[in-house]
Every structure is written in structure tokens, then in C-alpha cells.
C-alpha positions in Angstrom: 0.0 0.0 0.0 2.9 2.4 0.8 4.3 1.6 -2.6 1.1 2.4 -4.4 1.0 5.7 -2.5 4.5 6.6 -3.5 3.8 5.7 -7.1 0.6 7.8 -7.1 2.4 10.7 -5.5 5.2 10.5 -8.0 2.7 10.3 -10.8 0.8 13.4 -9.4 4.0 15.4 -9.1 5.0 14.5 -12.7 1.6 15.6 -14.0 1.7 18.9 -12.2 5.2 19.6 -13.5 4.3 18.8 -17.0 1.1 20.9 -16.9 3.1 23.9 -15.6 5.5 23.8 -18.5 2.8 23.9 -21.1 1.3 27.1 -19.6 4.7 28.9 -19.8 5.0 27.9 -23.5 1.6 29.4 -24.2 2.6 32.6 -22.5 5.7 32.8 -24.5 3.8 32.4 -27.8 1.4 35.2 -26.8 4.3 37.5 -26.1 5.9 36.7 -29.5 2.6 37.5 -31.2 2.3 40.8 -29.3 5.8 41.8 -30.4 5.0 41.0 -34.0 1.7 43.0 -33.9 3.6 46.0 -32.6 6.1 45.8 -35.4 3.3 45.7 -38.0 1.6 48.7 -36.4 4.9 50.7 -36.6 5.2 50.0 -40.3 1.7 51.2 -41.1 2.1 54.9 -40.5 -0.6 57.4 -41.6 0.5 60.4 -43.6 -0.5 63.7 -42.3 -3.2 65.5 -44.4 -0.7 68.1 -45.6 1.4 65.3 -47.2 -1.5 63.3 -48.6 -1.9 63.2 -52.3 -5.4 63.5 -53.8 -5.6 64.9 -57.3 -9.2 63.7 -57.9 -11.0 65.6 -55.2 -12.3 69.0 -56.5 -13.6 70.2 -53.2 -16.8 72.0 -52.4 -17.4 75.4 -53.9 -18.0 77.3 -57.1 -15.1 75.9 -59.1 -16.0 72.5 -60.7 -13.6 72.5 -63.6 -10.4 74.3 -64.4 -7.9 73.7 -67.2 -4.4 75.1 -66.6 -2.3 75.9 -69.6 1.1 74.2 -69.9 2.9 77.6 -69.7 2.8 79.8 -66.6 1.3 83.2 -67.2 4.0 85.4 -65.6 1.9 88.5 -65.3 -0.9 86.6 -63.6 1.6 84.9 -61.3 3.0 88.4 -60.4 -0.5 89.6 -59.5 -1.0 86.4 -57.5 2.2 86.9 -55.6 1.1 90.4 -54.6 -2.3 89.1 -53.4 -0.6 86.2 -51.6 1.8 88.6 -49.8 -1.0 90.9 -48.8 -3.7 88.4 -47.8 -2.0 85.1 -47.0 1.4 85.6 -45.3 -0.1 86.1 -41.9 -0.7 82.3 -41.8 1.3 80.8 -44.7 5.0 80.7 -45.6 5.9 79.6 -49.1 8.7 77.2 -48.1 7.6 75.9 -44.7 4.7 74.9 -42.4 3.5 77.8 -40.3 0.0 78.4 -38.9 -1.3 76.9 -42.2 0.4 74.6 -44.7 3.0 75.7 -47.2 1.6 76.2 -50.8 4.9 75.0 -52.2 4.2 72.0 -54.4 0.5 72.1 -53.6 -0.5 71.3 -57.2 1.4 68.0 -56.9 -0.9 67.0 -54.0 -4.2 68.7 -54.8 -6.3 69.4 -57.9 -6.4 73.1 -59.1 -10.2 73.1 -58.4 -9.6 72.0 -54.8 -7.1 74.8 -54.2 -9.4 77.4 -55.7 -12.4 76.2 -53.7 -10.3 76.2 -50.5 -9.3 79.8 -51.2 -12.8 81.0 -52.2 -14.9 78.8 -49.8 -12.9 77.8 -46.8 -15.8 77.6 -44.3 -17.8 75.1 -46.4 -14.7 73.2 -47.3 -13.9 72.6 -43.7 -17.5 71.5 -43.0 -17.9 69.2 -46.0 -14.6 68.2 -47.5 -12.8 65.3 -45.7 -9.3 66.5 -46.6 -10.0 70.1 -45.5 -11.3 68.6 -42.2 -8.1 66.6 -41.7 -6.0 69.7 -42.4 -8.0 71.6 -39.8 -7.1 68.9 -37.2 -3.5 68.7 -38.3 -3.1 72.5 -38.0 -4.5 72.6 -34.4 -8.0 73.7 -35.3 -6.8 76.9 -37.0 -9.4 77.5 -39.7 -8.5 79.2 -42.9 -9.9 82.7 -43.0 -12.1 83.7 -45.9 -10.3 86.7 -47.4 -13.3 87.3 -49.8 -11.1 87.1 -52.9 -12.6 87.2 -56.3 -12.3 84.2 -58.6 -9.8 86.3 -60.7 -7.7 87.0 -57.6 -7.8 83.3 -56.5 -6.8 82.2 -60.0 -3.9 84.6 -59.9 -2.8 83.1 -56.5 -3.1 79.7 -58.0 -0.9 80.8 -60.9 1.7 82.1 -58.3 1.5 78.7 -56.6 2.5 77.1 -59.9 5.8 79.0 -59.8 6.7 77.7 -56.3 8.9 74.6 -56.9 
């Protein structure tokens, strides 16, 4: 009877030890999966709205179609530079992020219609256009002021933006 008790005790201890080892292996597998998931999350980084490229979105506003000539109209660009310096430099710098985004290279990221609609109709753009909403968030909730430019002035500013490379 003592022999049977010793054998049962030994068997019980063996079972307990073997069960404990399996739990540790399961925990290690979970830890490895967690590290892998973290690595995947780091690789998938979202671009800020100012760097996002969307040339199909025309925005919300009066401009629905705009064809830009291949050559830049220098006299229009000069007028646009004057309007920009007078009305826009409080919040925008041509070569760096400031209160608002830099217009440098804007036509590589946005359609001309979107740019014009943002200039002419910033309040409605921020309410209805997803990209304009994202820009508002990126730039700490600083909305673009409506400068009440005419379409001609906005077009001149757009032409000036074409010269900023």
C-alpha cells in the first residue's frame, strides 16, 4: 500500500510539473505574437493630411472644372504673388509649415479646383470636405480665414503657386 501511495504521489507530481511547463510555453507564444503585432503597427504609419496626395478631389465650392495651360502666365503669377503677400502671409509661408500649410508643391498634392475652392470657400470646405477637415485637425484647429477674394484673384494666386517649386 505504501508503494502504491509513493507511485501515485510521484505520478501526481509528474503531471503537475508537465502541466506547468505547457502554460509557460503558451505565455511565450502570446508574447511573441504581441511583439509581431507591434512591429506591424509601426510599419503602417498614416501620412499627415498636408502630405496626402489626392488629385481627384475637386472640393466644395464654385469651381467645378479648371484647365491650366502648360505655360505659366507670368503677369498673372506676379499679381497672384502680390495678393498672396497681402492676404495670406499672416498664416502661410511659401517654403515651410506655419499656422497653415505651405503652398509650395500644392498642385502636386491637390487638384487646381480643390485649391481654388479652398481659397474661395474655406468655411464650407472645412465642414464638408474630408481632406479640409483633416487639415484643420493637423493645424491645431486653426481654420483658414475667408479673405473674400474674387475668382480672378484666387486664380492669380493659383498661378503664383505654380511658380513655387
